[in-house]
C-alpha positions in Angstrom: -11.7 -5.8 13.7 -9.6 -3.7 11.1 -7.8 -0.4 11.5 -10.0 2.6 9.9 -8.4 3.8 7.1 -6.9 7.6 6.9 -6.3 7.6 3.3 -6.6 5.9 -0.1 -4.3 5.7 -3.2 -5.4 4.4 -6.6 -2.6 3.2 -8.7 -4.2 1.1 -10.9 -2.9 1.2 -14.6 0.6 2.0 -13.0 3.8 -0.5 -13.6 6.7 -1.3 -11.1 8.2 0.6 -9.6 5.5 3.5 -9.4 2.7 2.0 -7.1 5.5 1.4 -4.4 6.8 4.9 -5.1 3.4 6.9 -5.0 2.7 4.4 -1.8 6.1 5.8 -0.1 5.5 9.6 -0.8 2.1 9.1 0.7 3.1 7.4 3.6 5.9 10.3 4.1 3.0 13.1 4.2 1.1 10.7 7.3 1.7 10.4 10.6 3.0 7.3 12.4 0.2 5.2 12.8 -2.1 6.0 10.0 -3.6 4.0 7.7 -3.0 3.8 3.7 -5.2 1.6 1.3 -3.4 1.0 -1.8 -5.5 0.0 -4.9 -3.1 -1.6 -7.5 -2.9 -4.2 -10.5 0.9 -3.8 -11.5 1.9 -8.1 -11.1 4.9 -7.2 -9.3 3.3 -5.3 -6.3 2.4 -8.6 -4.9 6.3 -9.3 -4.4 7.0 -5.1 -3.9 4.2 -4.3 -1.6 5.4 -6.5 1.2 9.2 -6.0 0.6 8.4 -2.3 1.0 6.7 -2.6 4.0 8.9 -4.9 5.5 12.3 -2.3 4.6 10.7 0.7 5.6 9.2 -0.5 8.9 5.6 0.0 7.9 3.1 -2.7 8.8 1.2 -4.4 5.9 -2.2 -5.1 7.6 -3.9 -6.7 4.9 -3.6 -7.7 0.9 -6.6 -8.9 -0.4 -8.2 -9.2 -4.1 -10.2 -6.7 -5.5 -12.2 -6.2 -8.7 -10.5 -6.9 -12.4 -7.3 -8.6 -11.1 -6.1 -5.7 -8.3 -5.6 -6.1 -5.1 -6.2 -3.9 -2.1 -3.0 -3.3 0.2 -3.5 -1.6 3.7 -0.5 -0.3 5.4 0.2 1.2 8.6 2.6 3.5 8.6 5.5 3.3 11.1 7.6 5.2 13.2 
């Protein structure tokens, strides 16, 4: 069972480091435990998003292929 998504962020068309910076800003405004779904097509995001989550104490719940080469990241906000 997957956690319900609280908010969605479309970061397609943005290049490194913008997808991570936008995700960080959005997560900062969310309560702990909330889930952010990020759609990104930047090839660097495959490395950047998991690293960002690990460094900031967020949980990367999923990283799945989406349409047109994009990837969906589901991130649960940490404490």
